[in-house]
C-alpha positions as CSV (number, residue, x, y, z in Angstrom):
1,M,98.2,129.0,66.7
2,S,96.2,126.3,66.4
3,K,93.7,125.0,69.5
4,T,95.2,122.2,71.0
5,I,92.9,119.5,72.8
6,S,93.6,116.2,75.1
7,A,91.9,113.4,74.4
8,S,92.3,108.9,75.2
9,H,91.0,106.7,73.0
10,I,90.3,102.4,72.8
11,L,91.4,101.1,69.4
12,I,90.5,97.9,68.1
13,M,92.3,96.8,65.3
14,H,91.4,93.6,62.6
15,K,93.6,92.1,60.2
16,D,92.8,94.6,57.5
17,S,93.8,97.6,59.6
18,Q,97.0,99.5,59.0
19,N,100.2,98.5,60.8
20,S,97.5,95.7,62.3
21,R,98.7,93.0,65.0
22,S,95.5,91.7,65.4
23,N,93.8,88.5,63.6
24,L,90.1,89.4,64.2
25,T,87.9,90.4,60.8
26,K,86.7,93.3,60.2
27,D,83.2,92.1,61.6
28,E,84.8,91.0,64.8
29,A,86.6,94.3,65.6
30,L,83.3,96.2,65.1
31,K,81.4,93.7,67.5
32,K,84.1,94.2,70.1
33,I,84.3,98.2,69.4
34,N,80.2,98.3,70.4
35,E,80.4,96.3,72.8
36,L,83.5,98.2,74.5
37,H,81.7,101.7,73.7
38,K,78.2,99.8,75.6
39,E,80.4,99.6,78.9
40,V,82.6,103.4,78.7
41,T,79.3,104.8,77.9
42,E,77.3,103.5,80.9
43,N,80.3,103.4,83.2
44,P,82.5,106.3,82.0
45,E,85.0,106.3,84.8
46,I,86.0,102.6,83.7
47,F,87.3,103.8,80.3
48,A,91.1,104.1,81.0
49,D,90.9,100.8,82.6
50,I,88.8,99.4,79.6
51,A,91.7,101.0,77.3
52,L,94.3,99.5,79.6
53,K,92.5,96.1,79.3
54,N,91.7,95.9,75.2
55,S,93.1,99.1,73.5
56,D,95.5,97.8,70.5
57,C,97.3,101.3,70.8
58,S,100.6,101.5,72.5
59,S,98.6,104.6,74.6
60,A,97.0,101.6,76.5
61,S,99.8,101.1,78.9
62,S,98.6,105.1,80.0
63,G,94.7,104.4,79.6
64,G,94.1,105.5,76.6
65,A,95.9,108.9,76.8
66,L,97.1,110.3,73.8
67,G,97.7,114.2,75.5
68,N,97.8,117.1,73.8
69,F,97.4,117.6,70.3
70,G,96.0,120.3,67.5
71,T,94.8,119.9,63.7
72,G,96.4,118.0,61.5
73,M,98.4,115.7,64.0
74,M,95.7,113.0,63.5
75,V,94.4,111.4,60.9
76,K,91.2,113.2,59.7
77,E,88.3,111.1,60.8
78,F,90.0,110.9,64.4
79,E,90.5,114.4,64.3
80,D,87.0,115.7,63.3
81,S,85.4,113.5,65.9
82,A,88.1,114.2,68.8
83,F,87.6,117.9,68.3
84,S,83.7,117.7,67.8
85,L,83.4,116.3,71.4
86,K,82.7,118.5,74.8
87,E,85.0,117.6,77.7
88,N,84.6,113.9,79.5
89,Q,81.7,113.9,76.4
90,I,82.4,109.7,74.5
91,S,82.4,109.6,71.0
92,E,80.5,106.4,68.5
93,P,82.9,104.4,67.6
94,I,84.4,105.6,64.7
95,E,86.7,104.4,61.6
96,T,90.2,104.6,60.4
97,D,92.6,103.0,58.2
98,F,94.1,102.0,61.9
99,G,90.7,100.3,63.1
100,F,87.7,101.2,64.8
101,H,88.3,103.5,67.9
102,I,86.3,105.0,70.8
103,I,87.5,108.5,71.9
104,K,86.9,110.7,75.0
105,R,88.1,114.2,75.4
106,D,89.9,115.1,78.2
107,G,90.3,118.6,77.6
């Protein structure tokens, strides 16, 4: 059986993202994700709150929580980053076809 982990994320889309609901340029989205990354790395306990207020993913309503997932369920860049984190660790911003993400491994 493949290993599963649980993680949360913050997604900032830009107008060129897949299924985008954003009007931000890619540069504006990158600037925003970097600002949010600074906030959540300085205060990890506000991750869910920041996700709720800022994330472009439907998971925002649950504080960015994605629940449990195994390998092959997420896009490769996201999966590689999520699985490389230790529990409660927050990733550097990463880019996928959906935009820019900050990932926090929950378990």
